[in-house]
N, CA, C and O atoms as a GROMACS GRO file, in nm:
protein
  212
    1MET      N    1   0.948  17.430   2.272
    1MET     CA    2   0.966  17.574   2.264
    1MET      C    3   1.037  17.622   2.390
    1MET      O    4   1.009  17.576   2.500
    2GLU      N    5   1.129  17.715   2.371
    2GLU     CA    6   1.199  17.776   2.483
    2GLU      C    7   1.153  17.921   2.499
    2GLU      O    8   1.115  17.986   2.402
    3VAL      N    9   1.158  17.970   2.621
    3VAL     CA   10   1.123  18.108   2.650
    3VAL      C   11   1.248  18.177   2.705
    3VAL      O   12   1.313  18.126   2.796
    4PHE      N   13   1.280  18.293   2.648
    4PHE     CA   14   1.394  18.371   2.694
    4PHE      C   15   1.344  18.508   2.738
    4PHE      O   16   1.260  18.568   2.671
    5GLN      N   17   1.394  18.556   2.848
    5GLN     CA   18   1.355  18.687   2.900
    5GLN      C   19   1.474  18.781   2.894
    5GLN      O   20   1.587  18.741   2.920
    6ARG      N   21   1.448  18.905   2.860
    6ARG     CA   22   1.550  19.008   2.862
    6ARG      C   23   1.503  19.120   2.953
    6ARG      O   24   1.389  19.165   2.944
    7GLN      N   25   1.591  19.164   3.041
    7GLN     CA   26   1.559  19.273   3.134
    7GLN      C   27   1.630  19.398   3.087
    7GLN      O   28   1.751  19.396   3.060
    8LEU      N   29   1.557  19.507   3.076
    8LEU     CA   30   1.617  19.632   3.030
    8LEU      C   31   1.708  19.693   3.137
    8LEU      O   32   1.683  19.676   3.257
    9PRO      N   33   1.814  19.763   3.095
    9PRO     CA   34   1.900  19.831   3.192
    9PRO      C   35   1.820  19.932   3.274
    9PRO      O   36   1.726  19.994   3.224
   10GLY      N   37   1.857  19.946   3.400
   10GLY     CA   38   1.789  20.040   3.488
   10GLY      C   39   1.664  19.985   3.552
   10GLY      O   40   1.594  20.056   3.624
   11ARG      N   41   1.633  19.859   3.526
   11ARG     CA   42   1.513  19.796   3.578
   11ARG      C   43   1.550  19.674   3.662
   11ARG      O   44   1.649  19.606   3.634
   12SER      N   45   1.472  19.647   3.763
   12SER     CA   46   1.482  19.525   3.845
   12SER      C   47   1.627  19.496   3.884
   12SER      O   48   1.693  19.579   3.948
   13ASN      N   49   1.678  19.378   3.847
   13ASN     CA   50   1.813  19.340   3.888
   13ASN      C   51   1.922  19.412   3.809
   13ASN      O   52   2.041  19.393   3.836
   14ARG      N   53   1.885  19.496   3.711
   14ARG     CA   54   1.981  19.577   3.636
   14ARG      C   55   1.967  19.725   3.673
   14ARG      O   56   2.001  19.814   3.595
   15PHE      N   57   1.915  19.750   3.794
   15PHE     CA   58   1.888  19.885   3.842
   15PHE      C   59   2.012  19.974   3.843
   15PHE      O   60   2.002  20.095   3.822
   16HIS      N   61   2.129  19.915   3.868
   16HIS     CA   62   2.254  19.992   3.876
   16HIS      C   63   2.303  20.041   3.740
   16HIS      O   64   2.393  20.125   3.734
   17GLU      N   65   2.246  19.991   3.630
   17GLU     CA   66   2.288  20.031   3.496
   17GLU      C   67   2.208  20.153   3.449
   17GLU      O   68   2.092  20.169   3.489
   18PRO      N   69   2.267  20.238   3.366
   18PRO     CA   70   2.194  20.356   3.318
   18PRO      C   71   2.074  20.318   3.231
   18PRO      O   72   2.078  20.220   3.157
   19LEU      N   73   1.968  20.397   3.241
   19LEU     CA   74   1.850  20.375   3.158
   19LEU      C   75   1.881  20.399   3.011
   19LEU      O   76   1.969  20.479   2.978
   20ILE      N   77   1.810  20.331   2.924
   20ILE     CA   78   1.819  20.359   2.781
   20ILE      C   79   1.734  20.483   2.755
   20ILE      O   80   1.619  20.490   2.798
   21SER      N   81   1.792  20.580   2.684
   21SER     CA   82   1.725  20.709   2.670
   21SER      C   83   1.666  20.735   2.531
   21SER      O   84   1.607  20.840   2.508
   22SER      N   85   1.682  20.640   2.438
   22SER     CA   86   1.625  20.661   2.305
   22SER      C   87   1.576  20.529   2.246
   22SER      O   88   1.627  20.422   2.280
   23MET      N   89   1.477  20.539   2.159
   23MET     CA   90   1.424  20.419   2.094
   23MET      C   91   1.529  20.354   2.005
   23MET      O   92   1.535  20.232   1.995
   24THR      N   93   1.612  20.435   1.940
   24THR     CA   94   1.719  20.381   1.856
   24THR      C   95   1.814  20.295   1.938
   24THR      O   96   1.850  20.185   1.896
   25GLN      N   97   1.854  20.344   2.052
   25GLN     CA   98   1.943  20.268   2.140
   25GLN      C   99   1.876  20.140   2.187
   25GLN      O  100   1.940  20.035   2.191
   26LEU      N  101   1.748  20.148   2.222
   26LEU     CA  102   1.674  20.030   2.267
   26LEU      C  103   1.669  19.924   2.159
   26LEU      O  104   1.697  19.807   2.186
   27VAL      N  105   1.634  19.963   2.036
   27VAL     CA  106   1.625  19.867   1.926
   27VAL      C  107   1.760  19.804   1.898
   27VAL      O  108   1.769  19.683   1.875
   28ASN      N  109   1.867  19.884   1.900
   28ASN     CA  110   2.002  19.830   1.878
   28ASN      C  111   2.040  19.728   1.984
   28ASN      O  112   2.093  19.622   1.952
   29GLU      N  113   2.014  19.761   2.111
   29GLU     CA  114   2.050  19.670   2.220
   29GLU      C  115   1.967  19.541   2.215
   29GLU      O  116   2.021  19.432   2.234
   30LEU      N  117   1.839  19.553   2.189
   30LEU     CA  118   1.755  19.432   2.179
   30LEU      C  119   1.797  19.347   2.060
   30LEU      O  120   1.796  19.224   2.067
   31GLY      N  121   1.833  19.412   1.951
   31GLY     CA  122   1.881  19.338   1.834
   31GLY      C  123   2.003  19.254   1.866
   31GLY      O  124   2.012  19.138   1.825
   32LYS      N  125   2.097  19.312   1.938
   32LYS     CA  126   2.218  19.238   1.978
   32LYS      C  127   2.182  19.121   2.068
   32LYS      O  128   2.242  19.013   2.056
   33ALA      N  129   2.086  19.141   2.158
   33ALA     CA  130   2.050  19.036   2.254
   33ALA      C  131   1.978  18.919   2.189
   33ALA      O  132   1.998  18.804   2.230
   34ILE      N  133   1.895  18.945   2.087
   34ILE     CA  134   1.816  18.835   2.030
   34ILE      C  135   1.875  18.773   1.904
   34ILE      O  136   1.833  18.665   1.864
   35THR      N  137   1.973  18.839   1.841
   35THR     CA  138   2.030  18.786   1.718
   35THR      C  139   2.077  18.640   1.731
   35THR      O  140   2.050  18.562   1.640
   36PRO      N  141   2.144  18.601   1.839
   36PRO     CA  142   2.186  18.460   1.849
   36PRO      C  143   2.069  18.362   1.861
   36PRO      O  144   2.089  18.241   1.846
   37LEU      N  145   1.950  18.411   1.886
   37LEU     CA  146   1.834  18.324   1.908
   37LEU      C  147   1.741  18.319   1.788
   37LEU      O  148   1.633  18.261   1.797
   38THR      N  149   1.779  18.380   1.676
   38THR     CA  150   1.686  18.396   1.565
   38THR      C  151   1.702  18.294   1.453
   38THR      O  152   1.671  18.324   1.338
   39ASP      N  153   1.750  18.176   1.485
   39ASP     CA  154   1.763  18.074   1.381
   39ASP      C  155   1.629  18.006   1.349
   39ASP      O  156   1.620  17.930   1.252
   40LEU      N  157   1.526  18.031   1.428
   40LEU     CA  158   1.391  17.980   1.407
   40LEU      C  159   1.292  18.094   1.419
   40LEU      O  160   1.324  18.198   1.477
   41PRO      N  161   1.171  18.078   1.365
   41PRO     CA  162   1.069  18.183   1.383
   41PRO      C  163   1.044  18.209   1.532
   41PRO      O  164   1.055  18.118   1.614
   42PHE      N  165   1.009  18.333   1.564
   42PHE     CA  166   0.989  18.367   1.705
   42PHE      C  167   0.891  18.483   1.720
   42PHE      O  168   0.882  18.569   1.632
   43PRO      N  169   0.818  18.487   1.831
   43PRO     CA  170   0.736  18.604   1.864
   43PRO      C  171   0.812  18.692   1.963
   43PRO      O  172   0.905  18.647   2.030
   44ILE      N  173   0.772  18.817   1.971
   44ILE     CA  174   0.825  18.909   2.072
   44ILE      C  175   0.707  18.964   2.151
   44ILE      O  176   0.609  19.011   2.093
   45PHE      N  177   0.716  18.958   2.281
   45PHE     CA  178   0.611  19.012   2.370
   45PHE      C  179   0.675  19.117   2.457
   45PHE      O  180   0.783  19.096   2.512
   46GLY      N  181   0.608  19.229   2.470
   46GLY     CA  182   0.657  19.334   2.559
   46GLY      C  183   0.540  19.398   2.630
   46GLY      O  184   0.427  19.393   2.582
   47HIS      N  185   0.566  19.458   2.745
   47HIS     CA  186   0.461  19.526   2.817
   47HIS      C  187   0.520  19.640   2.900
   47HIS      O  188   0.641  19.646   2.923
   48SER      N  189   0.435  19.727   2.942
   48SER     CA  190   0.476  19.839   3.024
   48SER      C  191   0.384  19.847   3.146
   48SER      O  192   0.263  19.827   3.136
   49ILE      N  193   0.444  19.876   3.260
   49ILE     CA  194   0.362  19.892   3.381
   49ILE      C  195   0.361  20.037   3.427
   49ILE      O  196   0.329  20.066   3.543
   50GLY      N  197   0.397  20.126   3.338
   50GLY     CA  198   0.395  20.266   3.375
   50GLY      C  199   0.478  20.350   3.282
   50GLY      O  200   0.525  20.303   3.179
   51THR      N  201   0.495  20.474   3.319
   51THR     CA  202   0.570  20.567   3.237
   51THR      C  203   0.647  20.663   3.327
   51THR      O  204   0.615  20.680   3.444
   52GLN      N  205   0.747  20.724   3.270
   52GLN     CA  206   0.821  20.827   3.341
   52GLN      C  207   0.787  20.961   3.279
   52GLN      O  208   0.770  20.970   3.157
   53THR      N  209   0.777  21.062   3.359
   53THR     CA  210   0.747  21.195   3.305
   53THR      C  211   0.863  21.289   3.326
   53THR      O  212   0.857  21.405   3.287
   0.00000   0.00000   0.00000
């Protein structure tokens, strides 16, 4: 099994990129990132360490 990590724009080493401002945009971007990896069954894990107000 392989593990792949994706970092969202505006976070960590992608801090210089604009934040994603909508769930639709987030789903579209994640879809593009994982599509090449979906030839086998896979789980998705996500977490949050806070929120913006």
